[in-house]
N, C-alpha and C positions, 0 to 999 in steps of 0.2 A: 289629164292629172285630178282633178278635181272632181271630175266625172266619176272616175274609179274611187278617190275617196269618200263620197258618197253613195255610190254602191256598195261601200265597204261594211259602211257606218249602217245603211239600212241592212244590210243583212245580219248585221247582231241584234239592230234593233229587234227585228221580227222573227230571232231564230228562237228565243224565247220568250212568252209575253207574261208578263209578271202581274196579278191582279192584289185589288186591293181588297181583302177580304179575310176578316177573322175566323176562327172555326167556334162552332159552336159551345155551347159549356154541356156537360154530359146531364143528362133528365133521365128520369121514369122511362122504359123500353118496356113492352109487352108482345109476344106473338105467340100463336097457336103455330105449336109444329106437329099435331095431328096426334094418333093414337092415344089420346086424352093425356099429352105432355105440353104444357107452354111453358115458356123462358119469360124468364122475370127480372129486368137488370133493374138495380135500386141504386142508384149511386149514394154516398154518403150525403148524409144532411136531407134524404129525401125517407118519409115513411111511408111504407108500400103494406098497408092492413092486411093481414094474411100472408104475405112475401116475404118477410123482413129479411131474405138474404139474396143476391143476383144466383141465379142460378137456374136449373130445369128442377118444374112438379109434374107430378104426375096425378092427376087428380086432388090436386090442393098438398098432396107429400111430397115432401124436398127430395129428389135423388141426388142429386148433386149440386154443389155450388159453383161458380164462378169467382174468382178474385183477381180481377179485372177490372178495367176501366175502356169505357167505349164512348167515343165521340161522333152518336149517332145524329147522323144527317136526314132529311126529309121522313123523318117519323122512324127512321131504321131500317125500312122494308128492302132496303137496298144493300144492305150492309151486313147482314148475320144470317148463313144459310145454312141447315140442318142435313146430315143425312137423315135416310128414311126410317132409320132407328133410333134417332134424337141423341144419340153417344158421342157425334163427331161434328162439330162445325168448323165452317172456314168462318173470318172475318175479314172484311176488307176493309182498314182503316184509314180514317184522315193518315197520309204520312206527315208529322209537325217537325217545325226547325223553327229554328229561333231567326227573328224578321231585323233587316240592321243589317243584312252581309250581301256581299256581292253573289249574283246569280248564278254565276260557276261554282262556287263555293258550296251555295243552298244543295247543288245537283250532286256535288260529290260528297255533299252530306245526307242525302234522304237514297243515295244508291245503297248507304248502308242498313237502311232500317227496314224493317221487314212492311212489304207493300199487300201480301196474304198472308193471314196466320191461321194456323190448324190447331184447332182444341180439342183434346179428347177425354169427355170426364170432367169439362171445366179446366183444364190444363193444356198448356201451349206445348207443343209438343215437335211442331215443326213450320215451319215460317217459306215464305219467297219473296224475295226482293225483287227493286225495280229491273236491276240485270237479267233476272231471270225471264224477266217477262216485253221487256221494250227492247229497240235495235236502237230507237237514237233517242237523247235525251233531249232533241229539241223539240221535240212533240210534246211535253209535259206544260203542263201549265203551272204555272208556279206563284201562288196566292204571298200574301205579307207573311203568313203563317205555317202554309202548310202546302203540298202539291197532290195536284190531281194527275194521274196518269191512265185514265179509264173514262168508258161513259156509262156512269151507274145507273141510267136508265134504260140500258141495253143488255145490262145480267138476266140472264134466264137461267133457273132453278129449276131442273128437272127431277124431279123427287122420285119417277119413275125406273130412270135411267142413273138416278143419284149422282147427280154430275152438277156442277156449275160452270157457265159459259161467260163469258167476257170479252166485249170487244176495247183495244186499245185504241189512244187518242192516233195510233197510226196505225188502225185497223187491222191488227193480229186478233184471231179469234184463239182465244184459249179456253181450253177444256177440264177441269179436274174432276178428278174422282172424289164423291164426299164422303166416302167410305175412309179412303187414306188421306184425303189430300194432296193428292199427285198431281203434276199435270202429265195429262193423258194424249195431248194432240194440240197442236199448234198451227195455223194455215194463217195464211195471207187473204184477209178479205178481198174479193172481188168487186166491191164497191167501193170506189173510192169519195174522199168529199170533194169531188173537183171543183162544185161552191166556194166552199172554205178556201181552199189554195189557189182556186183564181181570185179570190178578194184581197191576200195576204200579197201576191203579185203583182194585182194594180194598186194599193196602198204604198208598195216599195215604189211603184214606178211612179206616183203621185208626187212621192217627196224627193226621187231624183230628179223629175222634170221642175219643182219649185226652185231646190238647190243649185239647177244649173240653167235655170230661164235668164234668160238675156229679152231687154226691152226690143220689140220687132221679130221676137224668134216665132210666134204664133203666125202674123203677117207673111213671114217668106217661108214657112211652111205651106199653109194654104193659098200661096199663089202659084207653087210649084205645078 
């Protein structure tokens, strides 16, 4: 009975991992998107000489504004992905949620929030939620104030094909059409994170062993 209880406890503990890390504050961001066009994000309170508004510019002239806030991470290079004509872009935002609540409620809460937003000429026209992109919430990485669902460093921005490819933490490869924001393909990656999965199994096994340890147990096992 004690073994079963410890097994269930470890399963709950390792099913969803919570990390202690706050989201970064909004900060200015610049990106060259080709064809003489640039994307400038200027949060409130920042001065960007020559580019006072967040939006897309061509040769320094404003084409359209973007009235939204982006919590850019890693310099922003893995978050905003433009189509080859610069009119449409996908944003993969930080999914924020209130801290200080149970992890199961956090998952329920973030399921209703956009995981990928589709913009056309600066306005949100569509979005994809987590249930559209993942199968199991147990693969999410929950931080104190936000959730992570994919490997940001593995996102592939292909301007020639006008696509964005992302790989979820459960190894689903999802391809988006950058001209429309639609999902055009979903496949399961043949490469599994075996080492990662084995590490969690080993950690859970150690916890079970510690909980059920009795003096002489190891000697008895070795003398068999």
